[in-house]
C-alpha positions as CSV (number, residue, x, y, z in Angstrom):
1,M,44.6,5.9,18.3
2,N,47.3,3.4,17.8
3,P,50.6,5.2,17.0
4,D,51.2,2.9,14.1
5,F,48.1,4.4,12.4
6,E,49.5,7.9,12.5
7,A,52.3,6.6,10.3
8,L,49.9,5.0,7.7
9,H,49.5,6.9,4.5
10,L,48.0,6.3,1.1
11,V,50.1,7.5,-1.8
12,P,49.4,7.2,-5.5
13,L,50.8,4.0,-6.9
14,S,54.1,4.7,-8.6
15,E,57.0,2.9,-10.3
16,S,58.7,2.5,-7.0
17,H,55.8,0.3,-5.8
18,L,55.7,-2.0,-8.8
19,E,58.3,-4.6,-7.8
20,A,56.5,-5.4,-4.5
21,T,53.1,-5.3,-6.1
22,L,54.2,-7.8,-8.8
23,R,55.6,-10.1,-6.1
24,W,52.4,-9.9,-4.0
25,M,50.1,-10.5,-7.0
26,N,52.1,-13.7,-7.8
27,D,52.2,-14.9,-4.2
28,P,50.1,-18.2,-4.0
29,E,48.3,-17.3,-0.8
30,L,47.4,-13.8,-2.0
31,M,46.3,-15.2,-5.3
32,K,43.9,-17.5,-3.5
33,L,42.5,-14.7,-1.4
34,L,42.1,-12.3,-4.4
35,D,40.7,-14.9,-6.7
36,R,43.6,-14.8,-9.1
37,E,44.6,-17.9,-11.1
38,H,47.5,-16.8,-13.4
39,I,51.0,-15.7,-12.7
40,I,51.7,-12.2,-14.1
41,S,54.8,-11.6,-16.1
42,R,56.9,-8.5,-15.8
43,A,55.8,-7.4,-19.3
44,E,52.1,-7.8,-18.4
45,H,52.7,-5.9,-15.1
46,A,54.4,-3.0,-16.9
47,D,51.7,-2.9,-19.5
48,W,49.0,-2.8,-16.8
49,F,50.7,0.1,-15.0
50,E,51.1,2.0,-18.2
51,K,47.3,1.7,-19.0
52,L,46.5,2.5,-15.3
53,I,47.9,6.0,-15.6
54,S,45.2,7.1,-18.1
55,D,42.3,5.0,-16.8
56,S,39.7,7.3,-15.1
57,T,37.7,4.3,-13.9
58,R,40.4,3.2,-11.5
59,A,42.3,4.8,-8.6
60,Y,45.2,2.9,-7.2
61,F,47.1,3.8,-4.0
62,A,50.0,2.2,-2.2
63,I,49.7,1.7,1.6
64,E,52.8,3.0,3.3
65,V,53.7,2.8,7.0
66,E,56.7,4.8,7.9
67,N,57.7,4.9,4.3
68,L,57.5,1.1,4.0
69,H,55.2,-0.2,1.2
70,V,52.9,-2.8,3.0
71,G,50.1,-3.2,0.5
72,N,47.7,-1.5,-2.0
73,V,44.2,-0.3,-1.9
74,W,42.2,0.7,-5.0
75,L,38.9,1.6,-6.6
76,V,37.8,-0.1,-9.8
77,D,34.8,0.4,-12.0
78,I,34.3,4.0,-10.9
79,D,30.9,4.9,-12.2
80,A,30.5,8.7,-12.4
81,R,26.9,8.6,-13.3
82,N,25.8,6.4,-10.4
83,K,28.5,7.7,-8.1
84,K,29.8,4.3,-7.0
85,A,32.9,2.1,-7.2
86,E,34.2,-1.2,-6.1
87,L,36.9,-1.0,-3.4
88,R,39.7,-3.7,-3.2
89,V,42.6,-4.1,-0.8
90,A,45.7,-6.3,-0.6
91,L,48.3,-6.4,2.1
92,G,51.6,-7.9,1.2
93,V,53.2,-7.6,4.6
94,A,52.2,-6.4,8.1
95,H,49.1,-8.6,8.5
96,D,46.9,-8.5,11.6
97,R,47.9,-4.9,12.6
98,G,44.7,-3.2,11.4
99,Y,46.4,-1.6,8.4
100,G,43.9,-3.1,5.9
101,S,40.8,-1.7,7.7
102,M,42.5,1.7,8.1
103,A,43.5,1.8,4.4
104,I,39.9,1.0,3.5
105,E,38.6,3.7,5.8
106,F,41.1,6.3,4.4
107,L,40.2,5.5,0.8
108,T,36.5,5.5,1.7
109,R,36.8,9.0,3.0
110,H,38.7,10.1,-0.1
111,A,36.1,8.5,-2.4
112,F,33.2,10.2,-0.5
113,S,34.8,13.7,-0.1
114,A,37.1,14.2,-3.1
115,L,35.4,12.0,-5.7
116,K,31.9,12.7,-4.4
117,L,30.9,9.0,-4.6
118,H,27.7,7.9,-3.0
119,R,28.4,4.1,-2.6
120,L,31.3,1.8,-2.3
121,Y,31.1,-2.0,-2.5
122,A,33.4,-5.0,-2.2
123,Y,33.2,-8.6,-3.1
124,V,35.1,-10.8,-0.7
125,L,35.5,-14.6,-0.9
126,A,33.5,-16.0,2.0
127,F,36.5,-18.0,3.3
128,N,38.5,-14.8,3.6
129,I,37.4,-14.0,7.1
130,R,40.2,-11.5,7.8
131,A,39.1,-9.4,4.8
132,V,35.4,-9.5,5.8
133,R,36.4,-8.2,9.2
134,S,38.6,-5.5,7.8
135,F,35.7,-4.1,5.7
136,E,33.2,-4.4,8.6
137,K,35.7,-2.6,10.9
138,A,35.8,0.2,8.2
139,G,32.0,0.6,8.3
140,F,31.0,-1.7,5.5
141,K,27.9,-3.8,5.9
142,K,27.1,-7.3,4.5
143,E,24.4,-6.9,1.9
144,G,24.3,-10.6,0.9
145,L,26.0,-13.9,0.4
146,L,26.5,-14.7,-3.3
147,L,26.2,-18.5,-3.4
148,G,28.6,-20.3,-5.8
149,D,29.9,-16.9,-7.0
150,R,33.4,-17.9,-8.0
151,K,34.9,-21.0,-9.5
152,R,37.9,-22.4,-7.6
153,G,39.3,-25.4,-9.4
154,E,36.5,-27.8,-10.0
155,S,34.2,-26.4,-7.4
156,Y,32.5,-23.0,-6.6
157,V,32.9,-20.8,-3.5
158,D,30.6,-18.1,-2.1
159,S,31.4,-14.4,-1.9
160,W,30.1,-11.7,0.4
161,L,28.9,-8.4,-1.1
162,L,29.7,-5.7,1.4
163,A,28.9,-2.0,0.9
164,R,29.0,1.4,2.6
165,V,26.9,4.4,1.5
166,N,27.8,8.0,2.0
167,A,25.2,9.2,4.5
168,S,26.0,12.9,3.9
169,A,25.6,12.7,0.1
């Protein structure tokens, strides 16, 4: 295993991660890849974090490599009845080193073992080839191409639906 991966850890998102997270969420390139349109103010960001603490349908983690915050990975829409959730990831720094796929894998293991989820899924804009590869490297399979799924300006773009099912559940 690459020695860099031994230094990768997922830690609960905390106030110490908020400054970098806000900067990344307002970065024009990341906004495009994450299908975000609006700049987030500090007040909106603080309000989001405050609500996140008590939201049982979400689980947010910072991705740290040797104590450096390089991105975030999270579950949204955790559905306890159907035992499924959507997985999302965003790297702010340290691209093309495999950290995204490793973070996806780590959170997948946590979701399947600790949260007892059966299915994880992700929506990835079709032009975001790097993200598609990261999910596939972490064992996710393409389930389908959603044609014209997201509006970008005056046109529409496709999205991939990828998923991974817990074979031992």
